N, C-alpha and C positions, 0 to 999 in steps of 0.2 A: 706276403702271399701274392702270387702272381696268377692264380687261377686254380681250378681243380676243386675237388671236394676236400676240405680240411676240417670239417665238423661232422658230428654224428648225423647219420641219415637214416630215415625210416622209410621202408617201402611197404605199401599196402597192396596186397594181391586181392583184388575184388572181382567177384563174378559179374557178368553182364547185368544181371538183375540184382540190385542191392539197395539198401537204404542210402540215401544221399548224404554221404559223410562230409560234404562240403556245403550243406544247407545252412546258411547264416551262421557259420562257425560251430554248428552243432553236429551231432552224430546221426541226424535224420529222424529223431524221435523227440516229440515234445509232450510232456506230461503236466497237466494242470489239475490239481486237486481242489475241491471246494466242499467244505464241511457245512452241512445244513442241519442243525439240530442234532438228532441222533442217527443221521445217515451222512454219507459222503458221495459225491459224484466225482469221478476221476475221468477227465477227458484225455484221450491219448491220440495225438495226431502223428502220423508217420508220413515221411516224405521219401518216396521210393522212386528209383529209376528202374523201370521195368516195362514189359509189355502190358497192355491194358488188362490182360487176363490174370495178372498177379493177384494172389489172395494173401492178405495180411491177417495173421492170427495174433490176438493180444491175450495175454494171461497175466492176471494180477495175483501175486503170491504174498502170503503173510510172512512174518519173521521166521516161522518154522519151515517155510517152503511149501505150504499147502495152498492149493488154488482157492482163491476167494471169489473171483469173477473172471469171466471170459467174454470175448467178443471178436468179431471179424470185420475188417474194413480198414480204410486208411484214416478215418476219423471216427473214433468209437468213444462212447460215454459208458463207463462202468459204474454200477451202483453198489455201495457197500453199506449194509445195515450195521449199526453199532460199531463203527470203526475204532480200533485201538489207536488213540492219538499220541503223537510225539510229546514227551514232557521233559525235554532237555536232559540234564544229567541224571535225574531221578528215574526216568523211564524212556530211554532212547529207542523207541520201537519203530522199525522201518518196514514198509511194504516194498516189493520189487515188481517191476513191470518187465515182462518178456515179450518181445515182438519177433515173429518169424514170418517170412514170406515164401510162397511156393507158386 
């Protein structure tokens, strides 16, 4: 091979205001859960490239897609009472975090 593109290439078309898809090799969102007894704190940090007026909305969804907790900001702590915990193969229950910016 003497040059040129000879492997698969992916192009990302990203708007001017976006989550930093190159932040420490991540997609610009960091989720850190911490279970404390019968409740859980979920810290959601977002790394966004935007004007200072950007608003980040965070929505925590359960396995059925129902909203469990919401918040606004680039560093949000969400609280969940009586969370359904992951139990490996027996009960692989997952929550999902959605983040949007405007």
